[in-house]
C-alpha angles and dihedrals in degrees: 000000000000117000138193137195117204126186107209093191089227137057114291118212106195096184097048093044101041107026091090090065093063117087099211129318091287096055105141093208101046133047128177117180143119090303091059134250123329123191128182117189148142107261125191086262097048139278118334144168124216129198118194131186128176134199112181106309095340118096123194118197137179129183141192136200135031090308095054097106092047091050094049091049087051096055098096094048091043089057094046103261088151094045108099115196096172094104095049106117114198101147090114094063118058095199094054091043090054093048093050090049092051094050110045089152096057118118135154111263121229117197096180089222119107107183091049089063098032098057097054089043090056090048088056094056112123096341136096120272090246092057093046095048091049091052091048092051093048092048093054096043095047102035106015126087132243111270120237118246139053099302126075104244138137134236115222116252120268124251089257091055092048090055091052097052109109124233089245092055091049088050091053088054090053097253117138125220095261094057091041090055093048092052091049091049090053095044090054090062098028095131091055092047092053088062089063092089089066093056126091119270088256096049099042099069091047091054093053093046091060086077109091108246096025110109136169095288096049093045091051094048090051098046094045087066105028098048105009089245105201096204105035107120121188097236109185095036114146095228109017099079090055093047093050095044092046094048095047100038109014092239114136097225138027144168131243088253091055091047093051091048093050092049093047094096088064096050108162091026103049096122090057089056092045091051091053089051093048092051093048091079090223100132121179117265114270123234127184128352123333122253105278119232118239112210105206091188087081092057 
């Protein structure tokens, strides 16, 4: 079991930085609890499991499996070592200023893996979070592989496996034909998509959106996690526009256009601002019934 100790030279907030990678508390490939952060994935060198703990600026990591060395090398980038917040100017907004002060260890995570973030983002298209998380769990339990290491986790299925899953099996996991097709489109060019993390922040979204079925929202959700994109905003999100407008103006509801306009002063760093707002816990007031899930497995 190879290990690594990394001194970040600054506070490290595991929860604030890494919680966005986990797809619900039952995610078979991510855990975040009192024992630290656990991540099971398919690296370029093979399957691996990473365990990360932090105390102040000091991070202790251990890894298992063929991908262990790759994962340990990835620890600084995963925890935002390349994510520079020094130019973020929030002095004009008391709420953002307070959030930044409370979370000196917050950075944008960067996994370096595109398909791992793209597939669950596609599963989240136009459905409730409950439906998407259920489909993600079923996908990993039925078609993923056991993760190496001491904890029972699952590695997401490979692109080859995704292409082999039948329409009926997708249907049983609650995934409609449109999302099935988008995942297959992405899996067919998976090796090209993985190169996206090496492109510039301007080029990366355009590369992902060449895949039929991947729009602005899906590309943003993917790049926020895969490359720690500092400016990728999830335009089209059911809740986000209301949260941002409410936090910045006090109004209960807003549109995507209003959200984009309000975030314009932070162009180039808008996702950093959005992350501060998300972690504030100040959600927009709720009116009326929630969006009802639609279980296509019953159709």
